[in-house]
C-alpha positions as CSV (number, residue, x, y, z in Angstrom):
1,T,6.2,-65.0,44.5
2,Q,4.4,-67.9,42.8
3,T,5.5,-71.2,41.3
4,L,5.0,-71.8,37.6
5,E,2.3,-74.4,38.6
6,E,0.4,-71.8,40.6
7,E,0.7,-69.3,37.8
8,T,-0.7,-71.7,35.1
9,S,-3.3,-73.5,37.3
10,R,-5.6,-70.5,37.2
11,Y,-6.2,-71.1,33.5
12,P,-8.3,-73.9,32.1
13,S,-6.5,-76.4,30.0
14,V,-6.9,-76.5,26.2
15,V,-8.1,-79.8,24.6
16,S,-5.2,-81.4,22.8
17,L,-5.8,-82.1,19.1
18,F,-4.1,-85.5,19.7
19,D,-6.7,-86.5,22.4
20,I,-9.2,-88.3,20.2
21,Q,-11.5,-89.3,23.1
22,A,-11.8,-85.7,24.3
23,L,-12.4,-84.4,20.8
24,Q,-15.1,-86.9,20.2
25,N,-16.9,-86.2,23.5
26,P,-20.6,-85.5,22.6
27,G,-20.7,-82.8,25.3
28,N,-18.1,-80.6,23.4
29,K,-19.0,-77.3,21.9
30,Y,-17.4,-76.6,18.6
31,Q,-16.5,-73.5,16.6
32,P,-19.2,-72.5,14.1
33,E,-18.6,-73.4,10.4
34,G,-16.2,-71.0,8.7
35,V,-14.8,-69.5,11.9
36,A,-12.0,-72.1,12.4
37,R,-10.7,-74.8,10.2
38,I,-8.1,-77.5,10.5
39,R,-6.3,-79.6,7.9
40,S,-8.5,-82.7,8.5
41,E,-11.6,-80.6,7.8
42,G,-12.9,-81.5,11.3
43,K,-14.3,-79.0,13.7
44,L,-12.3,-77.3,16.5
45,P,-13.6,-77.3,20.0
46,V,-14.4,-74.0,21.6
47,L,-11.5,-72.9,23.7
48,P,-12.1,-72.4,27.4
49,H,-12.7,-68.8,28.6
50,R,-9.6,-67.1,29.9
51,D,-9.5,-63.8,31.6
52,I,-7.4,-61.3,29.6
53,D,-4.2,-60.4,31.4
54,H,-2.5,-57.1,31.1
55,P,-0.1,-57.3,28.1
56,F,2.9,-56.5,30.3
57,R,2.1,-59.1,33.0
58,G,4.4,-62.1,33.2
59,L,6.4,-64.5,35.3
60,L,10.2,-64.0,35.8
61,A,12.3,-67.1,36.6
62,S,15.7,-66.6,38.3
63,Q,18.2,-69.0,39.7
64,L,21.4,-68.2,41.7
65,E,24.5,-70.3,41.1
66,C,27.7,-70.3,43.3
67,T,30.7,-69.3,41.2
68,Q,33.0,-71.5,43.3
69,C,31.2,-74.8,43.7
70,Q,28.5,-74.4,41.0
71,Y,25.7,-75.2,43.4
72,R,22.4,-74.0,42.0
73,Y,19.7,-72.7,44.3
74,P,16.1,-73.6,43.4
75,V,14.4,-71.6,40.7
76,K,12.5,-68.6,42.0
77,Y,9.4,-67.3,40.2
78,D,8.3,-63.7,40.5
79,S,5.3,-62.2,38.8
80,F,5.4,-58.7,37.4
81,D,2.8,-56.3,36.1
82,S,4.8,-53.7,34.4
83,L,7.4,-53.2,31.7
84,S,10.5,-51.1,32.1
85,L,12.7,-50.0,29.2
86,S,16.2,-48.7,29.5
87,F,17.4,-46.2,26.9
88,P,21.1,-45.4,26.4
89,N,22.1,-41.8,27.3
90,V,22.7,-41.1,23.6
91,Y,19.0,-41.4,23.0
92,W,18.1,-39.2,25.9
93,V,20.3,-36.4,24.7
94,S,19.0,-36.6,21.1
95,I,15.3,-36.7,22.3
96,F,15.9,-33.8,24.7
97,Y,17.4,-31.6,22.0
98,S,14.8,-32.5,19.4
99,F,12.0,-30.8,21.4
100,N,11.7,-27.1,21.3
101,L,9.9,-25.9,24.4
102,S,10.0,-22.2,23.7
103,W,6.3,-22.2,22.8
104,L,5.5,-22.9,26.5
105,C,6.7,-19.4,27.6
């Protein structure tokens, strides 16, 4: 279990386009001409490198609430690395009957 801050602190922050001082820093590296463009015709800074996560990785937030007194427990964050899909029984029946397995014998 991780907090949201722990989850997001692993990634470098992105320079805000409203932070003029950070954008005008002479140490910045910028996108090459023609790669990225903004409305003001200025250059965009190179985004910090971020390790690519699995597409089904995420953070689930849950919070319990008492139905009698409406007390809310602190939010709990759980990371997950998989995706589960539930299909109604109607689909399972139609999928099962749509396959002809007689060629296996």
